[in-house]
Biopython code that builds the backbone (N, CA, C, O; Angstrom):
import numpy as np
from Bio.PDB.StructureBuilder import StructureBuilder

atoms = [
    (1, "MET", "N", (0.941, -1.237, 0.231)),
    (1, "MET", "CA", (-0.574, -0.064, 0.366)),
    (1, "MET", "C", (0.817, 1.196, -0.168)),
    (1, "MET", "O", (1.892, 1.248, 0.430)),
    (2, "GLU", "N", (0.530, 1.937, -1.155)),
    (2, "GLU", "CA", (1.581, 3.506, -1.120)),
    (2, "GLU", "C", (0.714, 4.934, -0.460)),
    (2, "GLU", "O", (-0.417, 5.293, -0.789)),
    (3, "PHE", "N", (1.233, 5.311, 0.120)),
    (3, "PHE", "CA", (0.802, 6.551, 0.235)),
    (3, "PHE", "C", (-0.272, 7.281, -0.684)),
    (3, "PHE", "O", (-1.329, 7.658, -0.178)),
    (4, "GLU", "N", (0.025, 7.502, -2.177)),
    (4, "GLU", "CA", (-1.409, 7.610, -2.798)),
    (4, "GLU", "C", (-2.590, 6.569, -2.730)),
    (4, "GLU", "O", (-3.735, 6.794, -3.122)),
    (5, "ASP", "N", (-2.304, 5.832, -2.379)),
    (5, "ASP", "CA", (-3.381, 4.837, -2.376)),
    (5, "ASP", "C", (-4.301, 5.238, -1.378)),
    (5, "ASP", "O", (-5.478, 5.554, -1.554)),
    (6, "VAL", "N", (-3.669, 5.198, -0.311)),
    (6, "VAL", "CA", (-4.436, 5.925, 1.083)),
    (6, "VAL", "C", (-5.367, 7.226, 0.722)),
    (6, "VAL", "O", (-6.577, 7.330, 0.926)),
    (7, "ARG", "N", (-4.525, 8.147, 0.158)),
    (7, "ARG", "CA", (-4.717, 9.644, 0.224)),
    (7, "ARG", "C", (-5.985, 9.445, -0.839)),
    (7, "ARG", "O", (-6.996, 10.117, -0.639)),
    (8, "ASP", "N", (-5.935, 8.504, -1.992)),
    (8, "ASP", "CA", (-7.156, 9.081, -3.094)),
    (8, "ASP", "C", (-8.148, 8.236, -2.492)),
    (8, "ASP", "O", (-9.253, 8.258, -3.036)),
    (9, "ARG", "N", (-7.972, 7.357, -1.303)),
    (9, "ARG", "CA", (-9.418, 6.054, -0.688)),
    (9, "ARG", "C", (-9.899, 7.392, -0.219)),
    (9, "ARG", "O", (-10.825, 7.918, -0.837)),
    (10, "CYS", "N", (-9.327, 8.036, 0.881)),
    (10, "CYS", "CA", (-9.458, 9.270, 1.460)),
    (10, "CYS", "C", (-10.371, 10.591, 0.816)),
    (10, "CYS", "O", (-11.458, 11.019, 1.206)),
    (11, "LEU", "N", (-9.723, 10.946, -0.035)),
    (11, "LEU", "CA", (-10.376, 12.366, -0.909)),
    (11, "LEU", "C", (-11.260, 11.795, -1.767)),
    (11, "LEU", "O", (-11.609, 12.501, -2.713)),
    (12, "SER", "N", (-11.863, 10.339, -1.656)),
    (12, "SER", "CA", (-12.935, 9.633, -2.638)),
    (12, "SER", "C", (-14.336, 10.236, -1.636)),
    (12, "SER", "O", (-15.520, 10.424, -1.915)),
    (13, "LYS", "N", (-13.343, 10.456, -0.075)),
    (13, "LYS", "CA", (-15.023, 10.593, 0.420)),
    (13, "LYS", "C", (-16.039, 11.678, 0.360)),
    (13, "LYS", "O", (-15.670, 12.700, -0.219)),
    (14, "ALA", "N", (-17.384, 11.656, 0.898)),
    (14, "ALA", "CA", (-17.389, 12.616, 1.125)),
    (14, "ALA", "C", (-17.064, 13.755, 1.998)),
    (14, "ALA", "O", (-17.031, 13.286, 3.136)),
    (15, "HIS", "N", (-16.783, 15.138, 2.044)),
    (15, "HIS", "CA", (-16.574, 16.356, 2.259)),
    (15, "HIS", "C", (-15.655, 16.001, 2.819)),
    (15, "HIS", "O", (-16.002, 15.960, 3.999)),
    (16, "VAL", "N", (-14.491, 15.652, 2.724)),
    (16, "VAL", "CA", (-13.027, 15.320, 2.675)),
    (16, "VAL", "C", (-11.905, 16.228, 2.500)),
    (16, "VAL", "O", (-11.323, 16.432, 1.435)),
    (17, "THR", "N", (-11.638, 16.774, 3.659)),
    (17, "THR", "CA", (-10.391, 17.789, 3.318)),
    (17, "THR", "C", (-8.957, 17.354, 4.082)),
    (17, "THR", "O", (-8.793, 17.032, 5.259)),
    (18, "GLU", "N", (-8.167, 17.440, 3.202)),
    (18, "GLU", "CA", (-6.433, 17.195, 3.371)),
    (18, "GLU", "C", (-5.683, 18.402, 3.943)),
    (18, "GLU", "O", (-5.413, 19.453, 3.362)),
    (19, "GLU", "N", (-5.427, 18.070, 5.087)),
    (19, "GLU", "CA", (-4.316, 19.646, 6.218)),
    (19, "GLU", "C", (-3.880, 18.974, 7.021)),
    (19, "GLU", "O", (-4.322, 18.015, 7.654)),
    (20, "PHE", "N", (-2.618, 19.690, 6.995)),
    (20, "PHE", "CA", (-1.407, 19.580, 7.989)),
    (20, "PHE", "C", (-0.877, 20.083, 8.850)),
    (20, "PHE", "O", (0.245, 20.580, 8.948)),
    (21, "PRO", "N", (-2.297, 19.884, 10.035)),
    (21, "PRO", "CA", (-2.034, 20.653, 11.026)),
    (21, "PRO", "C", (-0.856, 21.106, 11.881)),
    (21, "PRO", "O", (-0.468, 22.251, 12.112)),
    (22, "PHE", "N", (-0.336, 19.816, 12.336)),
    (22, "PHE", "CA", (0.546, 19.406, 12.954)),
    (22, "PHE", "C", (2.413, 19.812, 12.806)),
    (22, "PHE", "O", (3.339, 19.988, 13.598)),
    (23, "ASP", "N", (2.197, 19.817, 11.055)),
    (23, "ASP", "CA", (3.999, 19.975, 10.423)),
    (23, "ASP", "C", (3.695, 19.746, 8.887)),
    (23, "ASP", "O", (2.584, 19.503, 8.417)),
    (24, "GLN", "N", (4.678, 19.845, 8.313)),
    (24, "GLN", "CA", (4.775, 20.119, 7.053)),
    (24, "GLN", "C", (4.548, 18.224, 6.334)),
    (24, "GLN", "O", (4.204, 18.090, 5.160)),
    (25, "ASN", "N", (4.734, 17.305, 6.995)),
    (25, "ASN", "CA", (5.022, 15.640, 6.893)),
    (25, "ASN", "C", (3.340, 14.826, 7.503)),
    (25, "ASN", "O", (2.721, 13.854, 7.070)),
    (26, "THR", "N", (3.135, 15.531, 8.363)),
    (26, "THR", "CA", (1.972, 14.880, 8.491)),
    (26, "THR", "C", (0.717, 15.319, 8.342)),
    (26, "THR", "O", (0.241, 16.359, 8.798)),
    (27, "CYS", "N", (0.096, 14.349, 7.571)),
    (27, "CYS", "CA", (-1.525, 14.757, 6.885)),
    (27, "CYS", "C", (-2.192, 14.195, 7.411)),
    (27, "CYS", "O", (-2.030, 13.076, 7.896)),
    (28, "VAL", "N", (-3.298, 15.016, 7.426)),
    (28, "VAL", "CA", (-4.278, 14.395, 8.193)),
    (28, "VAL", "C", (-5.377, 14.399, 7.443)),
    (28, "VAL", "O", (-5.109, 15.247, 6.593)),
    (29, "TRP", "N", (-6.412, 14.005, 7.221)),
    (29, "TRP", "CA", (-7.755, 13.548, 6.623)),
    (29, "TRP", "C", (-8.886, 14.208, 7.813)),
    (29, "TRP", "O", (-8.866, 13.947, 9.016)),
    (30, "LYS", "N", (-9.694, 14.971, 7.223)),
    (30, "LYS", "CA", (-10.795, 14.943, 8.367)),
    (30, "LYS", "C", (-12.739, 15.098, 7.139)),
    (30, "LYS", "O", (-13.167, 15.326, 6.007)),
    (31, "VAL", "N", (-13.120, 14.780, 8.452)),
    (31, "VAL", "CA", (-14.738, 14.603, 7.553)),
    (31, "VAL", "C", (-15.373, 15.572, 8.447)),
    (31, "VAL", "O", (-15.614, 15.395, 9.641)),
    (32, "ALA", "N", (-15.693, 16.924, 7.539)),
    (32, "ALA", "CA", (-16.538, 18.071, 8.290)),
    (32, "ALA", "C", (-15.519, 18.639, 9.698)),
    (32, "ALA", "O", (-16.039, 19.089, 10.720)),
    (33, "GLY", "N", (-14.066, 18.519, 9.516)),
    (33, "GLY", "CA", (-14.219, 18.871, 10.562)),
    (33, "GLY", "C", (-12.660, 18.078, 11.879)),
    (33, "GLY", "O", (-11.742, 18.556, 12.546)),
    (34, "LYS", "N", (-13.363, 16.361, 11.523)),
    (34, "LYS", "CA", (-12.959, 15.552, 12.146)),
    (34, "LYS", "C", (-12.601, 14.642, 11.750)),
    (34, "LYS", "O", (-12.892, 13.670, 11.053)),
    (35, "VAL", "N", (-11.641, 15.229, 12.489)),
    (35, "VAL", "CA", (-10.294, 13.420, 11.758)),
    (35, "VAL", "C", (-10.117, 12.448, 11.568)),
    (35, "VAL", "O", (-9.424, 11.891, 12.419)),
    (36, "PHE", "N", (-10.572, 11.621, 10.424)),
    (36, "PHE", "CA", (-10.639, 10.015, 10.442)),
    (36, "PHE", "C", (-9.210, 9.403, 10.295)),
    (36, "PHE", "O", (-8.813, 8.475, 11.000)),
    (37, "ALA", "N", (-8.391, 10.074, 9.205)),
    (37, "ALA", "CA", (-7.034, 9.290, 9.628)),
    (37, "ALA", "C", (-5.935, 10.247, 9.680)),
    (37, "ALA", "O", (-5.866, 11.400, 10.106)),
    (38, "LEU", "N", (-4.741, 9.126, 8.903)),
    (38, "LEU", "CA", (-3.699, 10.145, 9.488)),
    (38, "LEU", "C", (-2.169, 9.358, 8.509)),
    (38, "LEU", "O", (-1.991, 8.223, 8.066)),
    (39, "ALA", "N", (-1.504, 10.333, 8.498)),
    (39, "ALA", "CA", (-0.093, 9.648, 7.742)),
    (39, "ALA", "C", (1.119, 10.809, 7.759)),
    (39, "ALA", "O", (1.061, 12.012, 8.014)),
    (40, "ASP", "N", (2.562, 9.698, 7.270)),
    (40, "ASP", "CA", (3.246, 10.634, 7.522)),
    (40, "ASP", "C", (3.746, 10.339, 5.875)),
    (40, "ASP", "O", (4.323, 9.322, 5.489)),
    (41, "ILE", "N", (3.310, 11.654, 4.944)),
    (41, "ILE", "CA", (4.336, 11.827, 3.837)),
    (41, "ILE", "C", (5.531, 11.583, 3.584)),
    (41, "ILE", "O", (5.660, 10.745, 2.691)),
    (42, "ASP", "N", (6.376, 11.937, 3.966)),
    (42, "ASP", "CA", (7.880, 11.756, 3.483)),
    (42, "ASP", "C", (8.053, 10.405, 4.631)),
    (42, "ASP", "O", (9.126, 10.856, 5.029)),
    (43, "ALA", "N", (7.962, 9.740, 5.074)),
    (43, "ALA", "CA", (8.076, 8.253, 5.609)),
    (43, "ALA", "C", (6.827, 7.572, 5.630)),
    (43, "ALA", "O", (6.288, 7.297, 6.702)),
    (44, "PHE", "N", (6.405, 7.327, 4.713)),
    (44, "PHE", "CA", (4.915, 6.868, 4.685)),
    (44, "PHE", "C", (5.445, 5.289, 5.336)),
    (44, "PHE", "O", (6.082, 4.544, 4.591)),
    (45, "ASP", "N", (5.154, 4.902, 6.638)),
    (45, "ASP", "CA", (4.944, 3.756, 6.547)),
    (45, "ASP", "C", (3.165, 2.977, 7.580)),
    (45, "ASP", "O", (2.999, 2.182, 8.505)),
    (46, "GLY", "N", (2.597, 3.492, 7.033)),
    (46, "GLY", "CA", (1.197, 3.482, 6.975)),
    (46, "GLY", "C", (0.389, 4.462, 7.865)),
    (46, "GLY", "O", (0.788, 5.587, 8.166)),
    (47, "VAL", "N", (-0.650, 3.979, 8.206)),
    (47, "VAL", "CA", (-1.613, 4.991, 8.259)),
    (47, "VAL", "C", (-2.353, 4.780, 9.638)),
    (47, "VAL", "O", (-2.208, 3.679, 10.169)),
    (48, "THR", "N", (-3.437, 6.098, 10.515)),
    (48, "THR", "CA", (-3.860, 5.261, 11.662)),
    (48, "THR", "C", (-4.517, 5.892, 11.509)),
    (48, "THR", "O", (-4.190, 7.002, 11.089)),
    (49, "LEU", "N", (-6.088, 5.519, 11.801)),
    (49, "LEU", "CA", (-8.047, 5.200, 11.430)),
    (49, "LEU", "C", (-8.756, 4.585, 12.634)),
    (49, "LEU", "O", (-8.897, 3.504, 13.205)),
    (50, "LYS", "N", (-9.045, 5.582, 12.689)),
    (50, "LYS", "CA", (-10.081, 5.492, 13.689)),
    (50, "LYS", "C", (-10.876, 3.652, 14.111)),
    (50, "LYS", "O", (-11.023, 3.085, 13.028)),
    (51, "CYS", "N", (-11.236, 2.953, 14.999)),
    (51, "CYS", "CA", (-11.981, 2.152, 15.165)),
    (51, "CYS", "C", (-12.635, 1.951, 16.013)),
    (51, "CYS", "O", (-12.396, 2.324, 17.162)),
    (52, "GLU", "N", (-13.551, 1.359, 15.683)),
    (52, "GLU", "CA", (-14.654, 0.682, 17.125)),
    (52, "GLU", "C", (-13.840, -0.201, 17.591)),
    (52, "GLU", "O", (-13.286, -1.067, 16.914)),
    (53, "PRO", "N", (-13.699, 0.000, 18.996)),
    (53, "PRO", "CA", (-12.847, -0.612, 19.935)),
    (53, "PRO", "C", (-12.189, -1.841, 20.051)),
    (53, "PRO", "O", (-11.011, -2.183, 20.155)),
    (54, "GLU", "N", (-13.628, -2.602, 19.990)),
    (54, "GLU", "CA", (-13.940, -4.596, 20.303)),
    (54, "GLU", "C", (-13.231, -4.784, 19.154)),
    (54, "GLU", "O", (-12.352, -5.630, 19.317)),
    (55, "TYR", "N", (-13.293, -4.070, 17.448)),
    (55, "TYR", "CA", (-12.648, -4.453, 16.357)),
    (55, "TYR", "C", (-11.370, -4.860, 16.651)),
    (55, "TYR", "O", (-10.717, -5.901, 16.728)),
    (56, "ALA", "N", (-11.172, -3.031, 16.861)),
    (56, "ALA", "CA", (-9.469, -2.351, 16.968)),
    (56, "ALA", "C", (-8.793, -3.980, 17.705)),
    (56, "ALA", "O", (-7.593, -4.151, 17.487)),
    (57, "ILE", "N", (-9.338, -4.821, 18.320)),
    (57, "ILE", "CA", (-8.474, -5.289, 19.127)),
    (57, "ILE", "C", (-8.652, -7.016, 18.365)),
    (57, "ILE", "O", (-7.645, -7.482, 17.832)),
    (58, "GLU", "N", (-9.316, -7.443, 18.368)),
    (58, "GLU", "CA", (-9.414, -8.370, 16.805)),
    (58, "GLU", "C", (-8.575, -8.200, 15.771)),
    (58, "GLU", "O", (-8.022, -9.180, 15.272)),
    (59, "LEU", "N", (-8.255, -6.296, 15.069)),
    (59, "LEU", "CA", (-7.790, -6.735, 13.906)),
    (59, "LEU", "C", (-6.383, -6.550, 14.231)),
    (59, "LEU", "O", (-5.565, -6.286, 13.351)),
    (60, "ARG", "N", (-5.968, -6.717, 15.839)),
    (60, "ARG", "CA", (-4.429, -6.098, 16.423)),
    (60, "ARG", "C", (-4.043, -7.692, 16.464)),
    (60, "ARG", "O", (-2.896, -8.074, 16.234)),
    (61, "GLU", "N", (-5.217, -8.658, 16.808)),
    (61, "GLU", "CA", (-3.992, -10.382, 17.519)),
    (61, "GLU", "C", (-4.566, -10.984, 15.586)),
    (61, "GLU", "O", (-4.226, -12.157, 15.434)),
    (62, "GLN", "N", (-5.276, -10.410, 14.317)),
    (62, "GLN", "CA", (-4.986, -11.072, 13.439)),
    (62, "GLN", "C", (-3.953, -10.927, 12.866)),
    (62, "GLN", "O", (-3.428, -11.846, 12.237)),
    (63, "HIS", "N", (-3.448, -9.742, 12.965)),
    (63, "HIS", "CA", (-2.815, -9.172, 11.489)),
    (63, "HIS", "C", (-1.609, -7.866, 12.716)),
    (63, "HIS", "O", (-1.733, -6.819, 13.352)),
    (64, "THR", "N", (-0.331, -9.128, 12.310)),
    (64, "THR", "CA", (0.943, -8.094, 13.500)),
    (64, "THR", "C", (1.263, -7.157, 12.552)),
    (64, "THR", "O", (2.272, -6.639, 13.031)),
    (65, "GLY", "N", (0.997, -6.512, 11.310)),
    (65, "GLY", "CA", (1.128, -5.274, 10.653)),
    (65, "GLY", "C", (-0.011, -4.110, 11.182)),
    (65, "GLY", "O", (0.192, -2.928, 10.904)),
    (66, "ILE", "N", (-1.220, -4.514, 11.960)),
    (66, "ILE", "CA", (-1.869, -3.380, 12.733)),
    (66, "ILE", "C", (-1.895, -3.470, 14.030)),
    (66, "ILE", "O", (-1.937, -4.580, 14.562)),
    (67, "ILE", "N", (-1.873, -2.254, 14.799)),
    (67, "ILE", "CA", (-0.705, -1.802, 16.284)),
    (67, "ILE", "C", (-2.226, -0.765, 17.113)),
    (67, "ILE", "O", (-3.305, -0.447, 16.612)),
    (68, "GLY", "N", (-1.994, -0.654, 17.687)),
    (68, "GLY", "CA", (-2.966, 0.673, 18.638)),
    (68, "GLY", "C", (-2.300, 1.518, 18.191)),
    (68, "GLY", "O", (-1.107, 1.366, 17.929)),
    (69, "GLY", "N", (-3.114, 2.844, 17.975)),
    (69, "GLY", "CA", (-2.628, 4.023, 16.995)),
    (69, "GLY", "C", (-1.451, 4.315, 17.648)),
    (69, "GLY", "O", (-1.121, 3.877, 18.750)),
    (70, "TYR", "N", (-0.671, 5.250, 16.768)),
    (70, "TYR", "CA", (0.256, 5.814, 16.994)),
    (70, "TYR", "C", (0.084, 7.417, 17.575)),
    (70, "TYR", "O", (-0.704, 8.095, 16.915)),
    (71, "HIS", "N", (0.590, 7.946, 18.481)),
    (71, "HIS", "CA", (0.280, 9.033, 19.375)),
    (71, "HIS", "C", (-1.550, 9.282, 19.259)),
    (71, "HIS", "O", (-2.341, 10.212, 19.416)),
    (72, "ALA", "N", (-1.594, 7.910, 18.909)),
    (72, "ALA", "CA", (-3.473, 8.151, 19.629)),
    (72, "ALA", "C", (-3.752, 7.403, 21.012)),
    (72, "ALA", "O", (-2.991, 6.990, 21.888)),
    (73, "ASN", "N", (-5.583, 7.385, 20.819)),
    (73, "ASN", "CA", (-5.555, 6.608, 21.614)),
    (73, "ASN", "C", (-6.026, 5.551, 21.254)),
    (73, "ASN", "O", (-6.707, 5.588, 20.229)),
    (74, "LYS", "N", (-5.828, 4.130, 22.004)),
    (74, "LYS", "CA", (-5.323, 3.342, 21.532)),
    (74, "LYS", "C", (-6.766, 1.933, 21.366)),
    (74, "LYS", "O", (-7.073, 0.943, 20.702)),
    (75, "LYS", "N", (-7.058, 2.477, 22.086)),
    (75, "LYS", "CA", (-9.131, 2.434, 22.483)),
    (75, "LYS", "C", (-9.670, 2.432, 21.029)),
    (75, "LYS", "O", (-10.515, 1.583, 20.745)),
    (76, "HIS", "N", (-9.242, 3.334, 20.057)),
    (76, "HIS", "CA", (-10.643, 3.966, 18.988)),
    (76, "HIS", "C", (-9.591, 4.244, 18.251)),
    (76, "HIS", "O", (-9.762, 5.156, 17.442)),
    (77, "TRP", "N", (-8.233, 3.590, 18.284)),
    (77, "TRP", "CA", (-7.419, 3.687, 16.831)),
    (77, "TRP", "C", (-6.262, 2.931, 17.327)),
    (77, "TRP", "O", (-5.744, 2.632, 18.403)),
    (78, "ASN", "N", (-5.972, 2.637, 15.254)),
    (78, "ASN", "CA", (-5.690, 1.547, 14.876)),
    (78, "ASN", "C", (-4.264, 2.095, 13.740)),
    (78, "ASN", "O", (-4.662, 2.481, 12.640)),
    (79, "THR", "N", (-2.996, 2.132, 13.914)),
    (79, "THR", "CA", (-2.150, 2.303, 12.626)),
    (79, "THR", "C", (-1.621, 0.190, 11.666)),
    (79, "THR", "O", (-1.237, -0.952, 11.914)),
    (80, "VAL", "N", (-1.961, 0.939, 10.815)),
    (80, "VAL", "CA", (-1.816, -0.295, 9.565)),
    (80, "VAL", "C", (-1.216, 0.406, 8.510)),
    (80, "VAL", "O", (-1.441, 1.289, 7.683)),
    (81, "ARG", "N", (0.229, -0.896, 9.164)),
    (81, "ARG", "CA", (1.611, -0.525, 8.401)),
    (81, "ARG", "C", (1.758, -0.889, 7.046)),
    (81, "ARG", "O", (0.964, -1.748, 6.662)),
    (82, "SER", "N", (2.573, -0.454, 6.216)),
    (82, "SER", "CA", (2.080, -0.489, 5.154)),
    (82, "SER", "C", (3.061, -1.912, 4.085)),
    (82, "SER", "O", (2.916, -2.675, 3.130)),
    (83, "GLU", "N", (3.851, -1.569, 4.929)),
    (83, "GLU", "CA", (4.806, -2.996, 4.485)),
    (83, "GLU", "C", (4.494, -4.283, 5.515)),
    (83, "GLU", "O", (5.395, -4.993, 5.963)),
    (84, "ALA", "N", (3.379, -4.427, 5.751)),
    (84, "ALA", "CA", (3.190, -5.896, 6.125)),
    (84, "ALA", "C", (1.200, -6.814, 5.802)),
    (84, "ALA", "O", (0.327, -6.817, 4.934)),
    (85, "ASP", "N", (1.501, -7.511, 7.369)),
    (85, "ASP", "CA", (0.648, -8.507, 6.812)),
    (85, "ASP", "C", (-0.607, -8.010, 5.958)),
    (85, "ASP", "O", (-0.975, -8.800, 5.088)),
    (86, "VAL", "N", (-1.423, -6.633, 6.101)),
    (86, "VAL", "CA", (-2.584, -6.430, 5.922)),
    (86, "VAL", "C", (-2.556, -6.300, 4.211)),
    (86, "VAL", "O", (-1.936, -5.673, 3.351)),
    (87, "PRO", "N", (-3.657, -7.328, 4.307)),
    (87, "PRO", "CA", (-4.147, -7.036, 2.315)),
    (87, "PRO", "C", (-4.406, -5.872, 1.632)),
    (87, "PRO", "O", (-5.473, -5.381, 2.003)),
    (88, "ARG", "N", (-3.831, -5.221, 0.755)),
    (88, "ARG", "CA", (-4.840, -3.860, 0.015)),
    (88, "ARG", "C", (-5.943, -3.786, 0.632)),
    (88, "ARG", "O", (-6.185, -3.075, 1.607)),
    (89, "ALA", "N", (-6.890, -4.761, -0.095)),
    (89, "ALA", "CA", (-8.276, -4.659, 0.001)),
    (89, "ALA", "C", (-8.773, -4.006, 1.614)),
    (89, "ALA", "O", (-9.388, -2.950, 1.759)),
    (90, "LEU", "N", (-8.278, -5.042, 2.867)),
    (90, "LEU", "CA", (-8.276, -4.742, 3.659)),
    (90, "LEU", "C", (-8.209, -3.431, 4.638)),
    (90, "LEU", "O", (-8.812, -3.255, 5.697)),
    (91, "VAL", "N", (-7.275, -2.551, 3.951)),
    (91, "VAL", "CA", (-7.224, -1.089, 4.674)),
    (91, "VAL", "C", (-7.858, -0.365, 3.945)),
    (91, "VAL", "O", (-8.092, 0.740, 4.433)),
    (92, "LEU", "N", (-8.394, -0.620, 2.543)),
    (92, "LEU", "CA", (-9.264, 0.426, 2.009)),
    (92, "LEU", "C", (-10.698, 0.643, 2.682)),
    (92, "LEU", "O", (-11.342, 1.688, 2.768)),
    (93, "ASP", "N", (-11.087, -0.935, 3.240)),
    (93, "ASP", "CA", (-12.017, -1.129, 4.139)),
    (93, "ASP", "C", (-11.798, -0.662, 5.776)),
    (93, "ASP", "O", (-12.606, -0.499, 6.691)),
    (94, "LEU", "N", (-10.689, -0.561, 5.715)),
    (94, "LEU", "CA", (-10.664, 0.012, 7.457)),
    (94, "LEU", "C", (-10.486, 1.536, 7.058)),
    (94, "LEU", "O", (-10.756, 2.193, 8.063)),
    (95, "ILE", "N", (-10.077, 2.525, 5.804)),
    (95, "ILE", "CA", (-10.414, 3.628, 5.967)),
    (95, "ILE", "C", (-12.211, 4.325, 5.746)),
    (95, "ILE", "O", (-12.717, 5.371, 6.153)),
    (96, "ASP", "N", (-12.764, 3.185, 4.930)),
    (96, "ASP", "CA", (-14.347, 3.628, 4.926)),
    (96, "ASP", "C", (-14.734, 3.672, 6.401)),
    (96, "ASP", "O", (-15.381, 4.598, 6.890)),
    (97, "HIS", "N", (-14.262, 2.529, 7.130)),
    (97, "HIS", "CA", (-14.926, 2.156, 8.194)),
    (97, "HIS", "C", (-14.458, 3.290, 8.996)),
    (97, "HIS", "O", (-15.272, 3.868, 9.717)),
    (98, "SER", "N", (-13.396, 3.622, 8.956)),
    (98, "SER", "CA", (-12.800, 5.120, 10.190)),
    (98, "SER", "C", (-13.850, 6.512, 9.558)),
    (98, "SER", "O", (-14.104, 7.466, 10.294)),
    (99, "TYR", "N", (-14.303, 6.443, 8.323)),
    (99, "TYR", "CA", (-14.626, 7.576, 7.783)),
    (99, "TYR", "C", (-16.199, 7.572, 8.592)),
    (99, "TYR", "O", (-16.802, 8.423, 9.247)),
    (100, "GLU", "N", (-16.547, 5.951, 8.115)),
    (100, "GLU", "CA", (-18.025, 5.620, 8.568)),
    (100, "GLU", "C", (-18.114, 5.895, 10.082)),
    (100, "GLU", "O", (-19.178, 6.380, 10.467)),
    (101, "ARG", "N", (-17.070, 5.636, 11.078)),
    (101, "ARG", "CA", (-16.816, 5.687, 12.483)),
    (101, "ARG", "C", (-17.107, 7.066, 13.060)),
    (101, "ARG", "O", (-17.603, 7.310, 14.160)),
    (102, "VAL", "N", (-16.720, 7.906, 12.145)),
    (102, "VAL", "CA", (-16.454, 9.346, 12.581)),
    (102, "VAL", "C", (-17.946, 10.384, 11.842)),
    (102, "VAL", "O", (-18.190, 11.580, 12.007)),
    (103, "VAL", "N", (-18.454, 9.682, 11.296)),
    (103, "VAL", "CA", (-20.079, 10.416, 10.600)),
    (103, "VAL", "C", (-20.991, 9.324, 11.207)),
    (103, "VAL", "O", (-22.156, 9.169, 10.841)),
    (104, "ALA", "N", (-20.643, 8.894, 11.754)),
    (104, "ALA", "CA", (-21.859, 8.275, 12.868)),
    (104, "ALA", "C", (-21.846, 8.795, 14.335)),
    (104, "ALA", "O", (-22.671, 8.380, 15.149)),
    (105, "GLY", "N", (-20.929, 9.678, 14.645)),
    (105, "GLY", "CA", (-20.636, 10.554, 15.642)),
    (105, "GLY", "C", (-21.040, 11.876, 15.464)),
    (105, "GLY", "O", (-20.881, 12.691, 16.373)),
    (106, "PHE", "N", (-21.510, 12.164, 14.470)),
    (106, "PHE", "CA", (-22.455, 13.580, 14.357)),
    (106, "PHE", "C", (-24.035, 13.150, 14.546)),
    (106, "PHE", "O", (-24.578, 12.046, 14.519)),
    (107, "SER", "N", (-24.531, 14.449, 14.743)),
    (107, "SER", "CA", (-25.984, 14.684, 15.032)),
    (107, "SER", "C", (-26.640, 13.920, 14.041)),
    (107, "SER", "O", (-26.042, 13.293, 13.167)),
    (108, "GLN", "N", (-27.861, 13.969, 14.171)),
    (108, "GLN", "CA", (-28.640, 13.181, 12.976)),
    (108, "GLN", "C", (-28.612, 14.471, 12.243)),
    (108, "GLN", "O", (-28.771, 14.258, 11.041)),
    (109, "LYS", "N", (-28.432, 16.064, 12.593)),
    (109, "LYS", "CA", (-29.031, 17.436, 12.126)),
    (109, "LYS", "C", (-27.654, 17.789, 10.982)),
    (109, "LYS", "O", (-27.622, 18.422, 9.927)),
    (110, "GLN", "N", (-26.402, 16.918, 11.905)),
    (110, "GLN", "CA", (-24.889, 17.604, 11.110)),
    (110, "GLN", "C", (-25.039, 16.836, 9.809)),
    (110, "GLN", "O", (-24.644, 17.312, 8.745)),
    (111, "ARG", "N", (-25.745, 15.367, 9.924)),
    (111, "ARG", "CA", (-25.439, 14.389, 8.820)),
    (111, "ARG", "C", (-26.727, 15.023, 7.926)),
    (111, "ARG", "O", (-26.241, 15.703, 7.023)),
    (112, "LYS", "N", (-27.976, 15.031, 7.877)),
    (112, "LYS", "CA", (-28.385, 15.942, 7.084)),
    (112, "LYS", "C", (-28.031, 17.057, 6.210)),
    (112, "LYS", "O", (-28.180, 17.109, 4.989)),
    (113, "ALA", "N", (-27.487, 18.043, 7.075)),
    (113, "ALA", "CA", (-27.136, 19.167, 6.611)),
    (113, "ALA", "C", (-25.717, 18.503, 5.975)),
    (113, "ALA", "O", (-24.911, 18.870, 6.830)),
    (114, "LEU", "N", (-25.310, 18.105, 5.455)),
    (114, "LEU", "CA", (-24.283, 17.482, 4.772)),
    (114, "LEU", "C", (-24.368, 16.223, 3.748)),
    (114, "LEU", "O", (-23.597, 15.549, 3.065)),
    (115, "GLY", "N", (-25.352, 16.277, 3.955)),
    (115, "GLY", "CA", (-26.275, 15.056, 2.918)),
    (115, "GLY", "C", (-25.451, 13.505, 3.335)),
    (115, "GLY", "O", (-24.693, 13.261, 2.397)),
    (116, "LEU", "N", (-25.377, 12.696, 4.121)),
    (116, "LEU", "CA", (-24.752, 12.403, 4.712)),
    (116, "LEU", "C", (-25.467, 10.533, 5.546)),
    (116, "LEU", "O", (-24.791, 9.930, 6.379)),
]
sb = StructureBuilder()
sb.init_structure("model")
sb.init_model(0)
sb.init_chain("A")
sb.init_seg("    ")
for serial, (resi, resn, name, xyz) in enumerate(atoms, 1):
    if name == "N":
        sb.init_residue(resn, " ", resi, " ")
    sb.init_atom(name, np.array(xyz, "f"), 0.0, 1.0, " ", f" {name:<3s}", serial, name[0])
structure = sb.get_structure()
């Protein structure tokens, strides 16, 4: 999995912005201002994604390439390493899952206003 694959999937989602709030290397993707994915663009070695807590643990047990979120709350975030045992299709699904987790946290009014 390459950085561009992650970027393309993130940016394909509705109302997503790409920002660099921490430094010029840490790319952050947000949906309506809420973070759902982060990755280092210079030393890309994976992507950090929001995840349902029980599913996060299950994924870590099944794949050595999925660890608790780097510099994130490990209960709600996983880091998926790019050069690991994680199939590309699963990484793309986990990006979708992360986006959906964040959107699910919006109020019904917010989702309706965004058309989500």
